[in-house]
Residue, then its C-alpha position, 0 to 999 in steps of 0.5 A: m404769379k397770377g397771370s403768368l401761368m395757364v392751366a388748360a381748362d379743357t383738359q381731359t383725364i385719360n387712364g390717369q394722365t392729363r391731356f392738353p389740347q394742342d392749341e394750348a401748347a402752341r399758345y405758350g410755345v410748348e412743343k408737342p410731347l412726342p411718344a418716342m425720340v429717335r436719337g443720333a449718334c453719340p458725339s465723339l472725337s472722330a464725330p463731334m456734335q455742333t451745339g450752342d457753344g461750338l463742337l461737343v465731344r463725348l469720351r468714355p475711356s476704355t479703362p476703368g479709371l484715369s490716373v491723375r496725370q491722364l485727367r491733367a492732360l485732358a483737362e489741359a487739352a479741353e482748355k487749349h483746344g475748346n472753352g475749358l468746360i468739362e461735364i460729367t454725364a449721368r453715365g459717367n462720360f466726359q464731355l468737353r465743350g467749345m471745340r472748333p473744327h480746326s482744333m479737333a486734330g490737336l485735341a485728338a493728339d493730345i488725348d492719344r499722347a496721354g494714353i487715354v483710349p476711347e471706348r469703341g463698340v457697344a457701350i457696356e457699363v458696370p459700377p465704378f467700384s466693381g473689382l474693388d468693393p467687397s460688398e458687391s455680389a459678383d465681379a461685374r467688370a470681369l463678366a463685362g470683359r468676357l461679354r465685350s470679347a464675345i460681342g467683338s468676335l461676332d462675324p458678321k458684326p450686328l449693326l446696332a443703334a449708336k446709343l444702345a447700352i448694356i449695363v452689367d451690375g454685380g451689386g455693391q454700394l454704388v450700383l447703376d440701378e437708376l440708369s436705363a439700359d436696353i439690356r441689363l444683367k444684374a447679379v442675384i443671390s443664389s446659394n448654389d451658383q453665381l446667377w445673373k438676371l437678364s432684363i431689357a428696356g428700362t432701369h432696375a425697377t422698370a426693366i422687363p425680366l427674361a431670365v436668370l442664368p449662369g455667367e456664360q449662359a447670360i453672355s449668350g443670352v445678351i448675344t441673342l438679344l443683339d441678334a434680335l435687335a439687329a434683325i429689327g434694324p439699326r435703330a432698334r432699342g430694347r423697348d422694341l423687342d418682343a418680350a413674350s416671344l424672347k421668354a420663350q427662348f430662355p428657362a422660365l424665371p424662378d418663382l423667387v429671385h432676390s437681387d442684392t437689395a442693400l441700400p446703395a451709398s451716395a456717390i458723394g462724400i467719403v465711400a468706404l471700400g472695406k476696412e482699410h480702403s476708401a474713395l472720395g466722391l465729388r460732383p462738379a457743381f451741377g455736373r460741370i467744372h472748368a478745366r482751371d478749377l479741375l486742374r487746381f484740384l488735381d494738383l492738391a489731390e496728387t500731393a496728398g497721394a491720389l492714385e486714380i480717378r473714376t467717374g460714377p453715378e450722380h455725375s461724380l468723380l471718384v478719387l482713389g488712393l488718398p490716405g483716410d486721415l486726409a480725406k476731410d482736408i481734400l473734401a474742403a479743398a475740392a469745395d473751394c474748387g467748385f465741387q459739390t462735397r456733401a451727400d445731403d447737398p440739396a444741389n445733388d437733387i437738381i438735374p440741369c441740362s447745359g441750358t442756353g448758351a451751351c446748347a442751341s436747342a435749350h430755351y432757358a438758363t437751366r443752371k440759373a434755374a437750379a440756383d433759384l430752385i435752391d433759394v426758393g424751393a428748397d423744401l423739395l430738395d430733401g433727397s427723396l426726389k430728383v428735379h429735372l431742368s430741361g432745356c427742351t423736350k429732348g431730355c438729354a441730361h435725364p432721359s428717365p422719368a423724374m418726380l418733377t421735370i421743367v421743360g423749356a420752350a420758346t415762350g414758357y415752360a411746361i411742368v411735368v409730374n412723374g414723367s420725362s421731358s416728353s411727357e404730358p405736362v400738368a401746366y404751362i407757365h409764361k417765361e417770366g413765371l418760372k421762379s414764382a412757380l418754383a416757390t409755389l412748388g416748395k411751398l406746396v410741400r412745406n404746407n402739406k407734408a405730413a410728419g415723417e413724410s418726404a417731399r416725394q411722398c407728399l407730392k405723390r399723395l397730393g397728385r397731379d391735379a393738386i399740383a396743377t391747381a397750386l400752380r394756377q393759384g400761385 
C-alpha cells in the first residue's frame, strides 16, 4: 500500500481536530468538507429525484405497516415501472429506484390501488413496535397521532424545511436513539405521571434537552418549536434554534430525569413481544433487495401465516404474525432470498450508500467495498461500531457521525475518524488503495486490542494520530 496513501505533512491540530490544507485535498480529488449541508426536498411520488439509475422515489406509508398483499403490490410495481431495486433507509422509508418519467403515473396508480397512502406533512417517527411492545414506557404512536392532528389544525400552516424530522419515542426494545431529529420527545420514568423529555437537534445522546412535560404540554412544546423554526425561515432546522432562549419559555428541567435505559434489542433476528408474540427482523443485504427476491420471500412468509410487515431501525423489515415454531424456518428461507438474518452478522456494522451505478454523485462502488471490508477487515466488525461507506461528502446513508467513514472523491478517498462524511479526514488515499487501507485498519485493531476491549474502544484509545500513522505506513 506504500505510495497509495498520503497524509498531509503540514497538518495542524486545533481543538483536538486535525486540519488539512486545501491544496492537499484538491491534489487527491477530495472535496473540501463543508461546515453544513443544505439538503433539498425528499423525493416522492409527486416529485421524484433524478439520480444515476433513473428516478428515485421515497415512500413512507401513513400506516404503521403494510399487509403482505400491499408489500407484494409495491414490489411488483417497483419491478414493472422501475429497475426492481428496493431499499430500506435508516429511517424506515422505502426507496424505489430506476423509474422513468413516463412510468411515474403507472407507479402512482398501482400504489393507490394497493391502498398504500404515503405520509404527508411533517415527518413524525415512532419506534416500529409502539403499541405492541409491553416493555415500552409509553405509547408513542398515540401521542404522535395527537401531535399530527395538532400540527394539521394550525392556521396558517407553518412553512417548514422539507426534511424536518420529529421523533416520538416511548422506549421499549427497538428505539430510535441513534437517529438524529430536529425535535425529540422521549418518554421518561416518573412515579406520578407520564412525562416526555423535549429536546432539539441531535440523537438521543447529543440532542439538547429543553424541558420535561406531561403529554399535552409536550405537544404544545413541539408546536412552540415549529413556530420558532417557521419564524427563522423555510430551511431552518433544529440546529438553528436558540436553545438558551427556548429553555426560558419552559419549566426548569428537573435535577434527575431518567429515561428508559434498557439495552435495546437488535432489529435483526427474532424479537420477543411479550410471552406469546414475537416478530422476525430481517435486513436486506446492505439495505437493498430486488423485487423478485422480496416477492419470493413474501410468498413463503404468507404461507407461514405472516400478517403484517413493518420497517424499523438498521434498515430492517419486521414480519408480524408468524407462529413461533416456524420462525427459524422462515429465517433460513429469508437468508436464501438475500436477507441478513443474524444479529451478529458482520455486514450489519457496515452502512454503504447506493454507490456508483445507482447514484450520480457517488465516486465508488460502496457495496463492493463493503464486501472487501468483510473479507480483509473483519476485526473492525464486532458490533461495537459502524463503518460508513459514503460515495461522496453528502453522507445520505448516515448523516450522523460514525467511528469510521470512507468518503469517495474523484481520484481517491478520505478516511474520517469519529465524524460524518463532511468532517475533516485523518488521511487521503489514492483510488487503488482502498482495499489495502481496509486491511490495515483491521490489522490495527487485531494487533492492538486489549483483552475485553471492543474494536471501538481500541480505536478510540489509539486516537486519530495512531490511525493516520498506521494508514501511512501500510
